[in-house]
Biopython code that builds the backbone (N, CA, C, O; Angstrom):
import numpy as np
from Bio.PDB.StructureBuilder import StructureBuilder

atoms = [
    (1, "UNK", "N", (1.098, 11.178, 18.564)),
    (1, "UNK", "CA", (0.732, 11.456, 17.161)),
    (1, "UNK", "C", (0.347, 10.433, 16.330)),
    (1, "UNK", "O", (1.028, 9.408, 16.335)),
    (2, "UNK", "N", (-0.575, 10.511, 15.645)),
    (2, "UNK", "CA", (-1.220, 9.397, 14.758)),
    (2, "UNK", "C", (-0.420, 9.207, 13.433)),
    (2, "UNK", "O", (0.120, 10.170, 12.887)),
    (3, "UNK", "N", (-0.366, 8.121, 13.000)),
    (3, "UNK", "CA", (0.258, 7.667, 11.706)),
    (3, "UNK", "C", (-0.635, 8.293, 10.548)),
    (3, "UNK", "O", (-1.865, 8.276, 10.555)),
    (4, "UNK", "N", (0.251, 8.911, 9.441)),
    (4, "UNK", "CA", (-0.566, 9.393, 8.291)),
    (4, "UNK", "C", (-1.503, 8.385, 7.530)),
    (4, "UNK", "O", (-1.056, 7.238, 7.496)),
    (5, "UNK", "N", (-2.620, 8.570, 6.959)),
    (5, "UNK", "CA", (-3.471, 7.615, 6.310)),
    (5, "UNK", "C", (-2.608, 6.910, 5.370)),
    (5, "UNK", "O", (-1.705, 7.505, 4.783)),
    (6, "UNK", "N", (-2.893, 5.416, 5.166)),
    (6, "UNK", "CA", (-2.153, 4.936, 4.015)),
    (6, "UNK", "C", (-2.676, 5.514, 2.812)),
    (6, "UNK", "O", (-3.750, 6.114, 2.778)),
    (7, "UNK", "N", (-1.681, 5.283, 1.501)),
    (7, "UNK", "CA", (-2.224, 5.708, 0.167)),
    (7, "UNK", "C", (-1.800, 4.782, -0.522)),
    (7, "UNK", "O", (-0.848, 4.088, -0.167)),
    (8, "UNK", "N", (-2.486, 4.608, -1.702)),
    (8, "UNK", "CA", (-2.093, 3.426, -2.743)),
    (8, "UNK", "C", (-0.590, 3.559, -3.360)),
    (8, "UNK", "O", (0.204, 2.632, -3.520)),
    (9, "UNK", "N", (-0.398, 4.888, -3.658)),
    (9, "UNK", "CA", (0.723, 4.930, -4.378)),
    (9, "UNK", "C", (1.728, 5.806, -3.663)),
    (9, "UNK", "O", (1.265, 6.921, -3.423)),
    (10, "UNK", "N", (2.902, 5.631, -3.276)),
    (10, "UNK", "CA", (3.770, 6.582, -2.698)),
    (10, "UNK", "C", (4.282, 7.824, -3.559)),
    (10, "UNK", "O", (4.691, 7.588, -4.696)),
    (11, "UNK", "N", (4.283, 8.996, -3.131)),
    (11, "UNK", "CA", (4.563, 9.980, -3.928)),
    (11, "UNK", "C", (6.309, 9.982, -4.300)),
    (11, "UNK", "O", (7.047, 9.317, -3.572)),
    (12, "UNK", "N", (6.731, 10.551, -5.144)),
    (12, "UNK", "CA", (8.091, 10.421, -5.597)),
    (12, "UNK", "C", (8.741, 11.390, -4.462)),
    (12, "UNK", "O", (8.236, 12.454, -4.105)),
    (13, "UNK", "N", (9.987, 10.819, -3.942)),
    (13, "UNK", "CA", (10.870, 11.625, -3.191)),
    (13, "UNK", "C", (12.110, 11.398, -3.476)),
    (13, "UNK", "O", (12.402, 10.556, -4.326)),
    (14, "UNK", "N", (13.078, 12.136, -2.790)),
    (14, "UNK", "CA", (14.574, 11.903, -3.141)),
    (14, "UNK", "C", (15.185, 11.820, -1.637)),
    (14, "UNK", "O", (14.698, 12.568, -0.789)),
    (15, "UNK", "N", (16.217, 10.951, -1.288)),
    (15, "UNK", "CA", (16.841, 10.756, -0.190)),
    (15, "UNK", "C", (18.216, 10.155, -0.392)),
    (15, "UNK", "O", (18.326, 9.322, -1.291)),
    (16, "UNK", "N", (19.184, 10.444, 0.268)),
    (16, "UNK", "CA", (20.913, 10.204, 0.028)),
    (16, "UNK", "C", (20.797, 8.701, 0.548)),
    (16, "UNK", "O", (20.107, 8.358, 1.508)),
    (17, "UNK", "N", (21.619, 7.821, -0.274)),
    (17, "UNK", "CA", (21.659, 6.449, -0.082)),
    (17, "UNK", "C", (22.978, 6.233, 0.954)),
    (17, "UNK", "O", (23.172, 7.153, 1.749)),
    (18, "UNK", "N", (23.609, 5.439, 0.982)),
    (18, "UNK", "CA", (24.671, 4.940, 2.045)),
    (18, "UNK", "C", (25.848, 5.683, 1.721)),
    (18, "UNK", "O", (26.698, 5.938, 2.574)),
    (19, "UNK", "N", (25.943, 6.065, 0.452)),
    (19, "UNK", "CA", (27.324, 6.731, -0.186)),
    (19, "UNK", "C", (27.055, 8.224, -0.351)),
    (19, "UNK", "O", (27.872, 8.985, -0.870)),
    (20, "UNK", "N", (25.820, 8.616, 0.135)),
    (20, "UNK", "CA", (25.462, 10.311, -0.032)),
    (20, "UNK", "C", (25.001, 10.525, -1.223)),
    (20, "UNK", "O", (24.610, 11.681, -1.385)),
    (21, "UNK", "N", (24.873, 9.629, -2.385)),
    (21, "UNK", "CA", (24.450, 9.833, -3.658)),
    (21, "UNK", "C", (22.881, 9.848, -3.564)),
    (21, "UNK", "O", (22.314, 8.890, -3.041)),
    (22, "UNK", "N", (22.155, 10.928, -4.066)),
    (22, "UNK", "CA", (20.714, 11.162, -3.981)),
    (22, "UNK", "C", (19.977, 10.239, -4.716)),
    (22, "UNK", "O", (20.487, 10.073, -5.824)),
    (23, "UNK", "N", (18.901, 9.525, -4.519)),
    (23, "UNK", "CA", (18.264, 8.621, -5.050)),
    (23, "UNK", "C", (16.911, 8.891, -4.910)),
    (23, "UNK", "O", (16.412, 9.088, -3.803)),
    (24, "UNK", "N", (16.087, 8.925, -6.253)),
    (24, "UNK", "CA", (14.565, 9.129, -6.025)),
    (24, "UNK", "C", (13.939, 7.732, -6.102)),
    (24, "UNK", "O", (14.473, 6.733, -6.584)),
    (25, "UNK", "N", (12.734, 7.820, -5.557)),
    (25, "UNK", "CA", (11.885, 6.566, -5.556)),
    (25, "UNK", "C", (11.636, 5.828, -7.007)),
    (25, "UNK", "O", (11.567, 4.625, -7.257)),
    (26, "UNK", "N", (11.528, 6.939, -7.849)),
    (26, "UNK", "CA", (11.260, 6.533, -9.275)),
    (26, "UNK", "C", (12.488, 5.668, -9.976)),
    (26, "UNK", "O", (12.321, 4.691, -10.706)),
    (27, "UNK", "N", (13.548, 6.150, -9.655)),
    (27, "UNK", "CA", (14.869, 5.809, -10.045)),
    (27, "UNK", "C", (15.163, 4.205, -9.811)),
    (27, "UNK", "O", (15.774, 3.439, -10.556)),
    (28, "UNK", "N", (14.488, 3.918, -8.442)),
    (28, "UNK", "CA", (14.693, 2.739, -7.909)),
    (28, "UNK", "C", (13.702, 1.533, -8.272)),
    (28, "UNK", "O", (13.938, 0.337, -8.105)),
    (29, "UNK", "N", (12.565, 2.095, -8.795)),
    (29, "UNK", "CA", (11.290, 1.219, -9.283)),
    (29, "UNK", "C", (11.779, 0.229, -10.148)),
    (29, "UNK", "O", (12.726, 0.601, -10.841)),
    (30, "UNK", "N", (11.410, -0.900, -10.298)),
    (30, "UNK", "CA", (11.861, -1.896, -11.263)),
    (30, "UNK", "C", (10.272, -2.290, -11.994)),
    (30, "UNK", "O", (9.226, -1.771, -11.604)),
    (31, "UNK", "N", (10.349, -3.212, -13.011)),
    (31, "UNK", "CA", (9.454, -3.749, -13.569)),
    (31, "UNK", "C", (8.482, -4.552, -12.817)),
    (31, "UNK", "O", (7.387, -4.760, -13.338)),
    (32, "UNK", "N", (8.790, -5.105, -11.468)),
    (32, "UNK", "CA", (7.996, -5.701, -10.660)),
    (32, "UNK", "C", (7.336, -4.851, -9.462)),
    (32, "UNK", "O", (6.498, -5.289, -8.674)),
    (33, "UNK", "N", (7.843, -3.630, -9.476)),
    (33, "UNK", "CA", (7.555, -2.529, -8.428)),
    (33, "UNK", "C", (8.637, -2.433, -7.388)),
    (33, "UNK", "O", (9.756, -2.694, -7.831)),
    (34, "UNK", "N", (8.573, -2.108, -6.051)),
    (34, "UNK", "CA", (9.515, -1.815, -5.254)),
    (34, "UNK", "C", (9.047, -2.114, -3.642)),
    (34, "UNK", "O", (7.882, -1.910, -3.302)),
    (35, "UNK", "N", (9.848, -2.508, -2.891)),
    (35, "UNK", "CA", (9.485, -2.860, -1.574)),
    (35, "UNK", "C", (10.387, -1.715, -0.905)),
    (35, "UNK", "O", (11.582, -1.619, -1.184)),
    (36, "UNK", "N", (9.843, -0.984, -0.140)),
    (36, "UNK", "CA", (10.535, 0.206, 0.622)),
    (36, "UNK", "C", (10.154, -0.064, 2.053)),
    (36, "UNK", "O", (8.972, -0.094, 2.395)),
    (37, "UNK", "N", (11.225, -0.276, 2.952)),
    (37, "UNK", "CA", (11.244, -0.208, 4.271)),
    (37, "UNK", "C", (12.013, 0.967, 4.920)),
    (37, "UNK", "O", (13.191, 1.226, 4.675)),
    (38, "UNK", "N", (11.203, 1.659, 5.789)),
    (38, "UNK", "CA", (11.900, 2.516, 6.631)),
    (38, "UNK", "C", (12.045, 2.127, 7.959)),
    (38, "UNK", "O", (11.091, 1.661, 8.582)),
    (39, "UNK", "N", (13.398, 2.308, 8.564)),
    (39, "UNK", "CA", (13.371, 1.865, 9.981)),
    (39, "UNK", "C", (13.563, 3.142, 10.688)),
    (39, "UNK", "O", (14.176, 4.106, 10.229)),
    (40, "UNK", "N", (13.027, 3.081, 11.766)),
    (40, "UNK", "CA", (13.276, 4.305, 12.931)),
    (40, "UNK", "C", (13.732, 3.800, 13.957)),
    (40, "UNK", "O", (13.084, 2.861, 14.419)),
    (41, "UNK", "N", (14.738, 4.141, 14.533)),
    (41, "UNK", "CA", (15.519, 3.684, 15.800)),
    (41, "UNK", "C", (16.978, 3.907, 15.952)),
    (41, "UNK", "O", (17.628, 4.511, 15.099)),
    (42, "UNK", "N", (17.425, 3.485, 16.893)),
    (42, "UNK", "CA", (18.816, 3.998, 17.326)),
    (42, "UNK", "C", (19.963, 2.731, 16.895)),
    (42, "UNK", "O", (19.697, 1.598, 17.296)),
    (43, "UNK", "N", (20.960, 2.900, 16.250)),
    (43, "UNK", "CA", (21.926, 1.931, 15.895)),
    (43, "UNK", "C", (22.945, 1.732, 17.095)),
    (43, "UNK", "O", (23.870, 0.927, 16.991)),
]
sb = StructureBuilder()
sb.init_structure("model")
sb.init_model(0)
sb.init_chain("A")
sb.init_seg("    ")
for serial, (resi, resn, name, xyz) in enumerate(atoms, 1):
    if name == "N":
        sb.init_residue(resn, " ", resi, " ")
    sb.init_atom(name, np.array(xyz, "f"), 0.0, 1.0, " ", f" {name:<3s}", serial, name[0])
structure = sb.get_structure()
């Protein structure tokens, strides 16, 4: 499976945080932007 092509701006989406509260990408964005890191693997 190939990775999707890169895009300049990530679309807004919602995911649960560590406590189960739903967070949107826009709600986490600060004045200097946001660094988003997604881990895929086993703990």
